[in-house]
DRENLO-153791 format. One record per residue (C-alpha): residue number from 1; residue in one letter; chain; z, x, y. Coordinates in pm, whole numbers, plus 50000, padded with zeros to 5 digits. Layout:
# DRENLO-153791
[rec NUM, 'A', 'A', [Z, X, Y]]
...
//
This chain:
# DRENLO-153791
[rec 1, 'M', 'A', [50086, 48316, 51920]]
[rec 2, 'I', 'A', [50284, 48680, 51938]]
[rec 3, 'Y', 'A', [50392, 48612, 51534]]
[rec 4, 'V', 'A', [50028, 48539, 51445]]
[rec 5, 'I', 'A', [49934, 48857, 51644]]
[rec 6, 'S', 'A', [50260, 49082, 51476]]
[rec 7, 'A', 'A', [50175, 48959, 51167]]
[rec 8, 'V', 'A', [49782, 49083, 51171]]
[rec 9, 'C', 'A', [49864, 49379, 51303]]
[rec 10, 'G', 'A', [50141, 49449, 51046]]
[rec 11, 'A', 'A', [49896, 49361, 50774]]
[rec 12, 'V', 'A', [49617, 49542, 50863]]
[rec 13, 'Y', 'A', [49869, 49843, 50911]]
[rec 14, 'G', 'A', [50030, 49794, 50586]]
[rec 15, 'A', 'A', [49686, 49734, 50375]]
[rec 16, 'L', 'A', [49523, 50064, 50528]]
[rec 17, 'C', 'A', [49837, 50244, 50413]]
[rec 18, 'G', 'A', [49837, 50103, 50100]]
[rec 19, 'L', 'A', [49496, 50152, 50048]]
[rec 20, 'L', 'A', [49560, 50516, 50151]]
[rec 21, 'K', 'A', [49810, 50560, 49894]]
[rec 22, 'Y', 'A', [49651, 50391, 49614]]
[rec 23, 'I', 'A', [49284, 50640, 49655]]
[rec 24, 'L', 'A', [49572, 50939, 49668]]
[rec 25, 'L', 'A', [49775, 50834, 49379]]
[rec 26, 'W', 'A', [49586, 50635, 49129]]
[rec 27, 'R', 'A', [49213, 50653, 49156]]
[rec 28, 'K', 'A', [49150, 51012, 48971]]
[rec 29, 'M', 'A', [49372, 50790, 48656]]
[rec 30, 'L', 'A', [49181, 50497, 48708]]
[rec 31, 'T', 'A', [48835, 50681, 48737]]
[rec 32, 'A', 'A', [48901, 50924, 48410]]
[rec 33, 'G', 'A', [48705, 50825, 48109]]
[rec 34, 'D', 'A', [48817, 50779, 47804]]
[rec 35, 'D', 'A', [48896, 51050, 47651]]
[rec 36, 'V', 'A', [49106, 51183, 47916]]
[rec 37, 'S', 'A', [49484, 51133, 47826]]
[rec 38, 'F', 'A', [49799, 51156, 48117]]
[rec 39, 'K', 'A', [50176, 51276, 48036]]
[rec 40, 'N', 'A', [50433, 50973, 48111]]
[rec 41, 'S', 'A', [50558, 51254, 48373]]
[rec 42, 'Q', 'A', [50249, 51217, 48565]]
[rec 43, 'I', 'A', [50263, 50821, 48591]]
[rec 44, 'V', 'A', [50612, 50840, 48642]]
[rec 45, 'S', 'A', [50627, 51084, 48934]]
[rec 46, 'R', 'A', [50326, 50944, 49048]]
[rec 47, 'M', 'A', [50541, 50597, 49079]]
[rec 48, 'I', 'A', [50810, 50743, 49262]]
[rec 49, 'I', 'A', [50584, 50891, 49522]]
[rec 50, 'G', 'A', [50445, 50564, 49548]]
[rec 51, 'Y', 'A', [50776, 50436, 49653]]
[rec 52, 'V', 'A', [50866, 50711, 49882]]
[rec 53, 'I', 'A', [50572, 50619, 50035]]
[rec 54, 'N', 'A', [50653, 50268, 50038]]
[rec 55, 'A', 'A', [50989, 50347, 50233]]
[rec 56, 'I', 'A', [50794, 50615, 50490]]
[rec 57, 'V', 'A', [50547, 50361, 50573]]
[rec 58, 'L', 'A', [50802, 50078, 50661]]
[rec 59, 'L', 'A', [51017, 50352, 50811]]
[rec 60, 'I', 'A', [50738, 50414, 51072]]
[rec 61, 'V', 'A', [50753, 50054, 51185]]
[rec 62, 'L', 'A', [51147, 50088, 51206]]
[rec 63, 'F', 'A', [51066, 50355, 51442]]
[rec 64, 'V', 'A', [50805, 50274, 51619]]
[rec 65, 'R', 'A', [50936, 49919, 51704]]
[rec 66, 'H', 'A', [51050, 50006, 52081]]
[rec 67, 'A', 'A', [50675, 50117, 52135]]
[rec 68, 'I', 'A', [50536, 49763, 52016]]
[rec 69, 'E', 'A', [50779, 49563, 52223]]
[rec 70, 'P', 'A', [50569, 49313, 52331]]
[rec 71, 'L', 'A', [50510, 49231, 51919]]
[rec 72, 'S', 'A', [50765, 49066, 51674]]
[rec 73, 'F', 'A', [50908, 49329, 51489]]
[rec 74, 'E', 'A', [50992, 49099, 51216]]
[rec 75, 'A', 'A', [50713, 48940, 51147]]
[rec 76, 'T', 'A', [50479, 49329, 51216]]
[rec 77, 'I', 'A', [50732, 49452, 50931]]
[rec 78, 'I', 'A', [50711, 49148, 50669]]
[rec 79, 'A', 'A', [50319, 49151, 50718]]
[rec 80, 'A', 'A', [50299, 49527, 50678]]
[rec 81, 'A', 'A', [50529, 49502, 50359]]
[rec 82, 'I', 'A', [50302, 49236, 50230]]
[rec 83, 'G', 'A', [49959, 49413, 50328]]
[rec 84, 'L', 'A', [50136, 49748, 50173]]
[rec 85, 'S', 'A', [50226, 49588, 49841]]
[rec 86, 'L', 'A', [49897, 49357, 49774]]
[rec 87, 'A', 'A', [49623, 49650, 49891]]
[rec 88, 'G', 'A', [49655, 49854, 49580]]
[rec 89, 'K', 'A', [49684, 49596, 49373]]
[rec 90, 'A', 'A', [49342, 49379, 49460]]
[rec 91, 'Y', 'A', [49166, 49743, 49399]]
[rec 92, 'S', 'A', [49342, 49754, 49035]]
[rec 93, 'I', 'A', [49275, 49365, 48963]]
[rec 94, 'Q', 'A', [48900, 49446, 49070]]
[rec 95, 'K', 'A', [48847, 49794, 48839]]
[rec 96, 'I', 'A', [49019, 49543, 48526]]
[rec 97, 'Y', 'A', [48740, 49266, 48604]]
[rec 98, 'S', 'A', [48477, 49529, 48609]]
[rec 99, 'K', 'A', [48509, 49652, 48269]]
[rec 100, 'V', 'A', [48573, 49295, 48144]]
[rec 101, 'K', 'A', [48243, 49170, 47981]]
//
């Protein structure tokens, strides 16, 4: 049962951080009109910042693993990584499907 609770906590943490990362980094580009163009350097820099944020989010789980002692560290960090990667993708897919007629 502790693995399920750990996985849920990690998934919620990862999904919230992933959603915030997506809003801060990519929302401006996706909500821009068709007449707005972006440079390649803007996109690449946002991708690199996204990878750094992912590493920081997972490092936070690593550093607080003793504070979340009753929870399973392995289940928590794996679920956080999955939630982190799926949060932005889910919103992106929703935006793409909203433009399909």
